[in-house]
N, C-alpha and C positions, 0 to 999 in steps of 0.2 A: 436557324441552321448554322452550324459551326464546322468549318473544315479543319481537320486536325493534321492532315498530311498532304502537302501539295504534290503536283506531278513531279516526276524525277527531273533533275536539273539538265540531263541530256536532252537534246532536241528530238522531237518525234517527227520523223520524216513523212508520215502519211496523214498529217492532220487534215480533217475534213473528209476523209474517205468514208464512203457509205458501204457497209457490209451487206452481203446477201442474207436473207432470212435463214436462221438455223432451225434444225429439227431436234425436238426433244422426244425421247421415247419413254413411255411409261407403262409399267405393268401394274394392274390393280385387281384386287379381289375383294368383294364386299358382300354384305348380307343385310337384310332389312326385315324388321318384325313390327307388325302393325296390330295393336290391340283394339283399334277403333277410336278410343279416346286419346291414346298416345302412340307415337311411332318411334322406333329406335333403329338406328343404322350404324354399321361399323365397316370400315374398309382398311385394308393394308395396301400400300403402294410403294413402288420403287421407280425413280426417274433419273435418267442420265441426261445431262445437258452441257453444252459448251460454256466456257467462261473465258473472259478476256484479261489480258495483261500486256505489258510492254516487253518486247524481246528484240534485241539488236536495233534499238531506236524505232521499232515498229509497234504500233498498238494494234493487236489483232486477237482473234478468237482462237487462241492456241491451247487453252486449258480445258479442263473438264471438272464438273462437280457431280456428286451423286446424292440424291435425296431419298431417304427411306423414312416411312412413317406410318402412323396409325391415326385414323380419324373416327370419332364417335359423335353422334348427334341424337338429339331428342326433340320432338315437336308435337304439338297437338293441344287438345283441350281436356286437361285432367278432371275438370269439374265445370259446371255451368258458369258461364261468364268469365272463365279464366283461360288464358292462352299462354302457352309456354314454348320457348325456342332456345336451344342451347347447343353447344358443341365443345369438343376437346380435341386438340391436335397435338400429337407427340411426333417430333421430327428430328431426324439425325441427318444433317447435311454436311458432307465432307468434301474437302478439296482432294480430287483424285489425280490431277495432272497440273502442276504448278510451275511458275518461273523459278522459285527458290525451293530447293529440296527440303529445307527446314519446315516449309509449310505443308508438305505432303501429309495427308491424313488429318490435318487440322480442321476445325469447324469453319464453315463458310461465314463470311462477314455478314452481320445483320440478320442472322437466322436464329430465332429463339428455339430452345429445345421443347418448350410446351406453350400452348396458348389455350386459354379457357374463356368462354363467354356464356352467360346465361341471362336471359331476359324474359319478362312476363308482363302480362296486361290483365287487369281485373276490372270488370264492369261492376260499378256500385249498384247492387240490385235494389236497394231501398229508394234510390232516386233515379229517375229516367234521364239518361244523357251522359253523365260523367263516367270516366274510367281513369284508373291510375296505372302507370307503367314504371318499370325499373329495369336497369341493366347493370351487370357487373362484368368487368373485363380484367383478365390477368394475363400478363406476358412475362415469361421467365427471362433470365439473363441471356445476353447475347454478346458476341465479340465484335469489336470495332476495327480489328486489324487481322491480316492474314497469319501473323505469327501467334495469334491468340494470347497476347500479353496485355491488351487493353480491353476491358470488359465493362459493359453497361449492366447495372443491376436490374433485377426484376422490378416490375411496376404493376399497379392495378388502378382501376378507376371505377366509380359508381355514378350512374346517371339516374335521375328521377324525372318523371313527367306526368302531366295530367291532360286529358282530352275532354271536350264537352261537345256532344253532337246534338243539334237541334234543327228546327226548320224556321226559316225567316223568309217571308214573301214567297211561300210555296217552293222554296229551295232548301236542299239539304246543306247545312253549314256546320263545319267542325272547327272549333277553336282549340289550339294546342299551346301548352306552355312547358318548357323543358329547362332543367338545370343540369348541365353536364359538368363532370369533374367536381362532384359535391364536396369532397375533401381536397381542396386545392393544394397542390404540391408541385415542386420543381423536379422534373425528371427528363431523361432522354428517352424518347419513344422508340427510336430505332436508329440503325446505322446502315450505311450503304457504301457502294464503291467497289474497288477491287484492290488486291495487294499492291501497295505503292501509292495509292491515292484513295481517299474516302471522305465521308462527311457524317455528321450526326444530325438527327432531327429532334428538336426540342418538343416536349409534350405540350399539348394545348392547355391553356389556363382555364380556370373555372369560367363558365359562360352561361348566360340565360337567353332563351329564345322564346319569342311569342309569335304565333302565326295563325292564319285562318284560311280555310279552303271552302269554296262554294261549288256545288254541282249544278251544271247548266243542262 
């Protein structure tokens, strides 16, 4: 994690103050279509929510952001032994009420315009027990500051895995092996914070995991 902009040099007089829970209001309209083998859904939504910034040496929930977007998803079993799950989100997140007029109407920090993920699992029919799985994730560019002058580039990742289900001592046992971030690369996964202070989150490195579960 890397902080790119510290808190303002002026003293914040209400440090440690705990704010009351805020209310977000969302309007949503969706539709779903199920073919039996695959199901599809789509939804449009609009959400208004408070945002925080420093004003007159006070840190408080003075601002507002508006999120509008579309969500699409697909899931099911397109053929025997194959399972599919995926989704696409298109998001327009704007700063509606800000500390600095120059930020009015800009994109919200750390909110990508689009996110796509698709994953699947395939049971190897010729051999009893093993299955293969894979997942692809894409995240579009996002801004790291309220003025929208610092931008993180888009990134993607691909993960692979293999499972093996068997019985040992009359117990169902599943062995799993995964390789995440197959094509290892350096990237910023996301940004966070509020105008005047923020941080970047480094993307995870390539990693391998081996595990086993036993049903009792």
